[in-house]
C-alpha positions as CSV (number, residue, x, y, z in Angstrom):
1,M,-0.2,0.1,-0.3
2,E,1.6,3.8,-0.8
3,T,2.6,5.6,2.4
4,N,2.0,9.1,2.1
5,E,3.6,11.9,3.8
6,L,3.1,14.6,6.2
7,N,5.4,17.0,8.2
8,A,4.3,17.8,12.0
9,K,6.1,19.7,15.2
10,N,6.0,18.6,18.8
11,R,3.4,21.1,20.4
12,G,4.8,22.4,24.0
13,I,2.1,22.7,26.9
14,A,2.9,26.0,28.7
15,S,3.9,28.2,26.0
16,T,1.7,27.0,23.6
17,P,-0.7,29.3,21.6
18,S,-4.4,28.4,21.9
19,P,-6.1,25.8,19.2
20,K,-7.9,29.1,17.5
21,A,-4.6,31.2,17.5
22,L,-2.9,28.1,15.8
23,R,-5.3,27.7,13.4
24,R,-5.5,31.7,12.6
25,S,-1.5,31.1,11.7
26,G,-2.2,28.4,9.4
27,L,-1.5,25.3,11.7
28,M,-4.0,22.5,12.8
29,P,-3.6,20.7,16.4
30,A,-3.2,17.3,16.2
31,V,-2.4,14.5,18.8
32,L,-0.3,11.2,18.2
33,Y,-1.4,8.1,19.9
34,G,0.6,4.9,20.6
35,Q,0.8,1.8,22.3
36,G,3.1,1.7,25.7
37,R,3.8,5.8,25.8
38,A,1.7,8.9,26.4
39,P,0.1,10.9,23.3
40,L,2.4,13.3,21.7
41,T,0.8,16.9,21.0
42,L,1.5,17.8,17.5
43,T,1.0,20.7,15.1
44,V,0.5,20.3,10.8
45,D,0.2,22.7,8.3
46,M,-3.3,22.9,7.5
47,N,-3.1,23.4,3.9
48,E,-0.3,20.5,3.6
49,F,-3.1,18.1,5.6
50,K,-5.7,19.2,3.0
51,N,-3.5,18.1,0.5
52,L,-2.8,14.7,2.1
53,L,-6.6,14.2,2.4
54,N,-6.9,14.5,-1.5
55,H,-5.2,11.0,-1.9
56,V,-5.8,9.0,1.4
57,T,-8.5,7.1,3.2
58,S,-8.9,6.0,6.8
59,Q,-7.0,2.8,5.6
60,S,-4.2,4.6,4.4
61,L,-0.6,4.6,6.2
62,I,1.0,7.9,6.6
63,H,4.7,8.7,6.7
64,L,4.6,11.3,9.7
65,S,7.8,13.1,10.0
66,I,8.1,14.9,13.5
67,E,10.9,17.2,13.0
68,G,12.7,14.4,11.7
69,T,12.1,11.9,13.6
70,P,9.7,9.0,11.4
71,K,6.5,7.5,12.3
72,T,4.3,5.3,10.4
73,V,0.8,6.3,11.4
74,M,-3.1,6.2,10.2
75,I,-5.5,8.6,10.8
76,K,-7.7,8.0,14.0
77,D,-10.3,10.6,14.0
78,L,-11.0,13.9,12.5
79,Q,-12.9,16.8,13.8
80,R,-14.8,19.8,11.7
81,H,-16.2,22.7,12.8
82,P,-19.8,22.5,13.4
83,V,-20.6,25.6,11.3
84,S,-17.9,25.9,8.5
85,R,-17.1,22.3,8.2
86,K,-13.2,23.1,8.0
87,F,-11.0,20.6,9.9
88,I,-9.8,21.6,13.0
89,H,-8.3,18.9,14.7
90,A,-6.6,15.4,13.7
91,D,-6.0,12.2,15.8
92,F,-3.1,9.7,14.4
93,Y,-2.2,6.4,15.9
94,E,1.0,5.0,15.5
95,V,1.3,1.7,13.5
96,D,3.8,-1.3,14.4
97,M,4.6,-2.9,11.1
98,T,5.0,-6.1,12.3
99,K,1.9,-6.7,14.0
100,E,-1.2,-7.6,12.5
101,I,-4.6,-5.1,12.4
102,H,-8.0,-5.1,12.3
103,L,-9.7,-2.9,10.1
104,N,-12.6,-2.4,7.7
105,I,-12.1,-2.2,4.0
106,P,-14.8,-1.0,1.2
107,V,-16.3,-3.4,-1.1
108,E,-15.8,-2.7,-4.8
109,V,-18.1,-4.1,-7.7
110,V,-16.4,-5.4,-10.6
111,G,-18.4,-6.6,-14.1
112,E,-22.2,-6.4,-14.8
113,S,-24.3,-8.6,-13.8
114,R,-26.4,-10.8,-16.1
115,G,-29.5,-10.5,-14.1
116,V,-29.5,-6.8,-14.1
117,V,-28.3,-6.4,-17.8
118,E,-30.6,-8.8,-19.3
119,D,-33.7,-8.9,-16.9
120,D,-33.6,-5.8,-15.3
121,G,-33.0,-7.0,-11.9
122,V,-31.7,-4.7,-8.9
123,L,-28.3,-5.1,-7.4
124,Q,-28.4,-5.1,-3.6
125,I,-25.0,-4.3,-2.0
126,I,-25.8,-5.6,1.7
127,R,-22.6,-5.0,3.2
128,R,-20.3,-2.0,1.8
129,E,-17.3,-2.6,4.2
130,L,-15.8,-5.9,5.4
131,E,-13.4,-6.3,8.3
132,V,-10.2,-8.0,7.5
133,I,-6.9,-8.9,9.3
134,C,-3.6,-8.2,8.1
135,L,0.0,-6.4,8.6
136,P,-0.3,-2.8,8.1
137,G,2.2,-3.5,4.6
138,N,-0.7,-5.4,3.4
139,I,-3.5,-3.6,3.8
140,P,-5.9,-3.6,0.6
141,E,-7.4,-0.5,-0.5
142,T,-10.4,-2.2,-1.7
143,I,-12.3,-5.8,-1.7
144,E,-13.1,-6.5,-5.7
145,I,-16.3,-9.0,-5.9
146,D,-17.1,-9.5,-9.6
147,I,-20.8,-10.0,-10.1
148,S,-20.6,-10.8,-13.9
149,D,-22.3,-14.3,-13.2
150,L,-25.0,-13.4,-11.2
151,G,-28.5,-13.6,-12.3
152,I,-31.9,-13.0,-10.5
153,G,-32.0,-14.6,-7.4
154,D,-28.0,-15.0,-7.1
155,S,-26.1,-13.9,-4.1
156,I,-22.4,-13.7,-2.9
157,H,-21.5,-15.0,0.8
158,I,-18.6,-13.8,2.9
159,S,-17.4,-17.5,2.3
160,E,-17.0,-17.0,-1.4
161,I,-14.8,-14.2,-1.2
162,S,-11.1,-14.2,-1.8
163,V,-8.9,-11.5,-0.4
164,G,-5.4,-12.9,-1.4
165,E,-2.6,-15.1,0.7
166,D,-1.5,-12.2,3.1
167,V,-5.1,-10.6,4.3
168,A,-7.8,-12.7,6.0
169,L,-11.5,-11.9,6.7
170,A,-12.4,-11.4,10.1
171,W,-14.9,-14.1,10.1
172,D,-15.3,-17.2,11.9
173,A,-17.3,-19.8,10.0
174,E,-17.9,-21.8,12.9
175,E,-19.6,-19.5,14.9
176,E,-21.0,-17.1,12.4
177,S,-23.6,-17.2,9.8
178,D,-22.4,-17.2,6.3
179,Y,-23.9,-13.9,5.9
180,T,-24.7,-12.1,2.4
181,I,-22.9,-9.8,0.6
182,I,-24.2,-8.9,-2.5
183,A,-27.6,-10.3,-4.1
184,I,-29.4,-9.6,-7.4
185,A,-33.4,-9.0,-6.7
186,A,-36.2,-9.3,-9.1
187,P,-36.9,-6.1,-10.5
188,T,-40.1,-4.4,-8.5
189,L,-43.4,-4.3,-10.5
190,E,-45.0,-0.9,-10.2
191,E,-48.8,-1.0,-9.9
192,E,-50.9,0.6,-12.3
193,P,-53.6,2.9,-10.9
194,E,-56.9,1.7,-11.2
195,E,-59.1,3.5,-13.9
196,E,-61.9,5.6,-12.6
197,E,-65.6,4.4,-13.6
198,E,-66.2,6.0,-16.7
199,L,-69.4,8.6,-16.6
200,E,-71.7,7.9,-19.4
201,E,-71.8,9.3,-22.5
202,G,-72.4,13.0,-22.6
203,E,-72.4,13.0,-18.6
204,T,-70.2,15.1,-16.3
205,A,-69.9,14.6,-12.6
206,G,-71.5,18.2,-12.1
207,E,-74.2,16.9,-14.0
208,E,-74.3,13.5,-12.1
209,A,-74.1,15.8,-8.8
210,A,-77.3,18.3,-9.5
211,E,-79.4,15.2,-10.8
212,G,-78.6,13.5,-7.4
213,A,-79.9,16.9,-5.5
214,E,-83.1,17.2,-7.9
215,E,-84.1,13.8,-6.8
216,A,-83.5,14.0,-3.3
217,P,-86.9,14.6,-1.1
218,E,-87.6,18.0,0.2
219,E,-87.7,18.2,3.9
220,P,-91.0,19.5,5.5
221,A,-90.1,23.1,7.0
222,E,-90.4,23.3,10.6
223,E,-93.2,25.2,12.0
């Protein structure tokens, strides 16, 4: 998996400007978490971080250089301003490249289902992400599922998905059900609206109402 680069600086505590002051100067507060040590408070350049987000996801590895000290990290959490929606804070966590991790990977559908193309079926993606287990260096960007052979009523279950030798699905066949990932449903038939009873030729709704009024018996006047 591609590793992206980002520079960061240590952020002191006693003499550090407030988060608002940092953001006004083009910097964004951040925190780096790691196992077995206290979190590190950092700042990153706002423009550099925005550029990084154009080509990374939550599954991407990031080469974070903290004043020359390299760290391999992933994005843990991002905070936005509730009104402007601008990024105001980032959390990273350090990755141990020798230990397996659990994370969710998006499902990517490839091919065209014959049930959809030929029979107007409906593609249903039941699970849009699947949890995998792998070393950080083997994280797949997506899990591709070919639907070319699927017809109406066909489906693909998790037991039928292959993710390669270096990646495993976080699914226990003995304890969990073989749940559906993708299915092709029959087309939904739209019910035609019932036709209104046709009025007799030359008759209108207004005429019917008038005739009904004429035929109604008059009520006796009160004395």
